[in-house]
N, C-alpha and C positions, 0 to 999 in steps of 0.2 A: 654440429653446433646449431642451437636453436635461437640465436640472437641475430638481429639484423645489423648491418654496418652502421646505420644511422644512430642506433642507441647503444652501440658497443662501449664497453668500459675498458679503457686501455691504460696499462701501466708502462711508463717509459723511464729508463735509467739514464744516468750521465747528464746531470743538470748543471755541471760546472760551466760557467760562462766567462772564464778568464779571457780578456781581450786578445792576448797574444797566442793562446793555445786552448780554445774552448772545446768542450765535448760537443757531440752532435745532438744530445737529448732535447735541448730546448728548441732547436731548429726543427727537429722531427715533430715535436708537440705543436709547434706553430703551424707546420704544414697541415697536420690533421685538424687542428682547431679551425683553420680557414677553409677547409673543404665544405662546400655547400651541402654535401650529403650528410655531414656529421652532426649529430645532435646528442652525443653521449657524454661521458665523463673521461677526463684525463687525470691519472694519478701519477704524480712525480715521485721517483725513487732516486736517492742519491746518497753519497757517502760522507759528506762533510757539512756541518751546520752552516758553513760560510758559502756553500754553493748557492749563488744568487737565484738560480732557477727555481729553487724550492719555494720562493716567496712571490713569484709572479702570478698573482691571482687571476689576471686576465687570460692566462694561458693554461695554468695548472689549477685544477679544482681542489686538490688536496695533495699533501706531500708527506713522505716518510723517509727516515734515515735507514740505510742498510748497513750491516757489518762489512768491513773491507773484505775483498776476495780472499786475502791471506788468512782470514778467520776460519775458512774451510766450508765444506758443503753443508754440514749439519747446522752450523750457525746461520747460514743463509736460508736454508729450508725452514728452520724454526721461525725466523723473522718474516719470511714470506707468508707462512701459515698464519702468523699473528696478524699481519696486515690484511690478509684475505678474510680472516674472521671478522675484522672490523669493517672492511670495505671490499667486498668481492669484486674481482675484475676478470675479464674474459681473455685478454691478450696481453702478453708481455713483449715489449720491444727493447732488447738490450742495445746499448749504444757505446759500450766500452770493450776494448779487446780483452782486458784482464779478467773480466767477469764471465767470459764465454766458457772456459773449461769447467767452472762450477756448474753453470746452467746446463751444459751438455750432459754432465753426470746426473743432474737432477731432473732431466726432461721427463722421465716416466712418472716421477712423483708429482710434477706440475700438471701433467696430463690427467692424472687421477684426481687432482684438485679441481679440474675444469679450466685450467689455464693453457692457452694455445700460444705457440711461438714458432717462428720459422728461422732456424739456425742450422749451421753445418754440423756434421758429426766430428768426432775427435780427429779422425784421419784427414778429412778435408781441411780442418783448421790447421793441423800440423804441417800439411804439405805446402801451405802458403806462408809458413814462418819465414821471417826475413833471412835467416841463415840457410834456408833451403830453396830460395828463389832461383839460383842458377840451375839447380837440378830440375825444378818445375819448368823453367823457361825452355830448357832443352827438350823436355817431353812435349811441350806445347808448341814448339817451333818458333819461339820468339827469343830475342836477345836480352841479356841482363848482365850488368857489371859484376865482376868477381867480388866475393864477400868472404870475410874470415871472422872467426869468433875468438875473442881474447879474454883473458882474466887477469892481466897485469899491465900497468901503464908502461912498463919497460919495452913493450913491443914497439912503441913509437920512436925509440932511440936506436933500434936495430933493424927496423922493417926494410930499410933500403937494401940490406944484405939479401933479402928474399924477393927483391924486385918491386916493393911497394914504394911508390914515389908520391911526394906531396904535390897538391893538396889531397887529403883523404876525408871521407865522410865517416863520422863517428856516430853510432846509433845505439839507443837502448833496445832491449829485446822487445819491449812493448811500446814505449813512447820516447820522445825527445831525440834530437839529432843536432849535429853541428858540423861545420867544415873546419878542419885543422890544416894550417898552412906550414906548420913546423912541429917538431917533436914536443916542445913545451906546450903548445896549444892542444895537441892530441892528448897529452897526459892530463891536462887541466879538464878537458871534456870528459875523459874517462872518469876522473874523480867526481865530477859534478853529476853526470848521468847515473853512475853506479850508486852514488850516495842516495839518490832519490828512487831509482828503479831496480837496483840490484844488478848482479852479474848473471850471465856474461854480457860483455859489450861487443858490438859488431863493428867491423871496419869494412867499408865499401870503397872500391875505386871510384874516384871522382870523375864524373862525365859532365862536361859543360853543355848547355843548351836550354831550350824552352821546356817548361813542364806543362803537361796536359793531363787532366784527370777525367776519369769516367766513373759514374756511379750508376748502378742498376740493381736488379734482383734476379738471382738464379733460381730456377724452378726445381732443381734437383734432378732434372732429366737431361741436362746439357744445354738448355736454352737460356738466353739472357733476355729479360723483359724490361722495357721502359728506360733504356739507356739515355743518360744526360751527360754531355761532355762540356768541359770547362777548361779555358786556358788562364793560368794565373797571370794577373796584371800587376800585383803588388804582394809582397810577403812580409811577415813579421821576422824578427831576428831568429825565430825558431824554424823559419822556412814555411810557416803556415800561411795559407791564402788570406790576404786582407782585402783583395779586390780581384775580380775575375769576370769573364765574359763567356757566355755559352757559344759553342762552336759545333761544327760537324766535321769529323775527320774519319775517313773510311779505314785508314790503317789502324788508328786507335780502336775503332769499333771492332774490326776484324780480330785484332789482338785480344781484346776483352772476350770476344765470343770464343776464341780458341782456348783461353784460360778457363772460362766457365765450363766449356765442354769437357776439357781434360779433367777438371776437378769434380764435375757433376755438382757444381756449387749449389748450396741451398741458402736462400735468404739474401739480405743486402750485402753489397761489397763496393769497394772503391779501388780502381786500378790507377796507379800513378806511373806515368810514362815520361821519360826525357827524350826529346828529339834533338839530336846533335845538329850543328850547322851544316853537316853533310847529309842531313835528312835520314839518319839512322835512328830507329826507335828502340829504346832500351827500357825494359821493365824495372822499376825502382822498388815498388811495394804493392802488395795487395792487402788492403785493410778489410777486416771481416765485419763491417758494419757501414752504416751511412756516414758520410763525411760531415764535418761541421758546416760546410757550405750547402747543405742539402736543401735549404729554403729556396735556393736558386731554381731547383727543379719545379717547385710549385709556382714560382713567379714566372717561369718560362712555359707554363701550361702542361707540365708533366709531373704531377704530384706523386712522387715515388713513395713517400710514407703512407699515403692513403691507398695507393695501389697495393702496398704490402698488406695492409689491413684486409683488403678484399681478397687477396691471394690466400691469406690464412683462413678466410671464411669460405674459400673455394667458390667465390662468386666470379661471374664472367668479367674479364678485364678487357676494356676497350683499348685499342692501340692509340697511343698518344705520341705525337712528335713535338719535342720542345722547340720553342721559338729561338732562332739563332740571333745572336747579337744582343742578348739581354745581359746588361752589366749589373754587378752588385759591388758595393763597397761596405765593408763591415764598420760598425761604429760601437762605441761604448756608451751605455746609458745607466744613470744612477737609479737604484731601486730603493724606495723608502718604505719601511714597514713599522708597525707598532711594536713596542717592546714585548708585548704579550705574545706576538707571533714568534719572535726569536726565542723567548723563554720556553714556549711550548716545544719548539724544535730541539732546544738544548736539553730540556728535562725529560720530555716524553718521546722525543724522536719522531715527532709528527706535527704537521700543521693542518688543522681543519677547524671548522667553525665551532665544533663542540668543545675542543680543548681551549680555544680562545675565550669562549663564554665562561668556562669553568674557572679560568684565571681571573 
């Protein structure tokens, strides 16, 4: 690559900023924008005209709509080629689980276009699927609660016959989760999650305790770089972090290192752990991207999104230790835009100065 990190042009996906369940794209962009080394452009890519991150001019220089992942590889490639023709970019940072399979299959095409990204391959991605966590946990030598895959809500009325006792955790294959305390609640969660995210639905044994999360970057050789750990202090009704504090936990760190080494993970990830009152650590999820709370990494002095940019460019990475005891509390903020910006996004699928002036 012949571009420097200071002037690099970076495209970032996942700009949904719903207060109760935001994507991480906007936080990733904020981390990069606030790096003192960065003097380039940030191009926002998202899927819905109502994703508020598309319109935050102070963070995103320009923004474009993408076709939903379900539209297929060819539709995505054609749209990225169209965007690249209008506004070339050097790096793509995906921030949504569902778009990774498409991008993995398109990686060679993107490389030919001159677009670099650091993401896992298909095997690595599949091995950390929620329904395969118990198998991965055994191979990596960590604990994980039992999980089963279902396709009908009737499971919740007969599950006790197979040893599944309430409460149970009900999850979508990509997103969303809830705790069911009886059969009716389980069936209701099944219908709600499957209506939005499709089948199958996953059911996991409930484990009480404190949740600890770690985010970092795998180098593809078995090493974890720039780990930042957080303990949740408040959550939304979807179980997403609303407040948290940076911590250091050796068991959590070693668990994450074992998983990254076992997977030979490439790119960002988040490891979610529950520690029971008895002090037992259980792996709950591995998310294949930065978490929505990633801005905490920059605030704590270990800017992981900017570290990712430098890793993609094969630049020397300085060791950074995050400050312990940094608290964050999420908040919701109104964004006000001109009608012309919304019209441009709705009609043309993009927001930039040229389109606004044309209107």
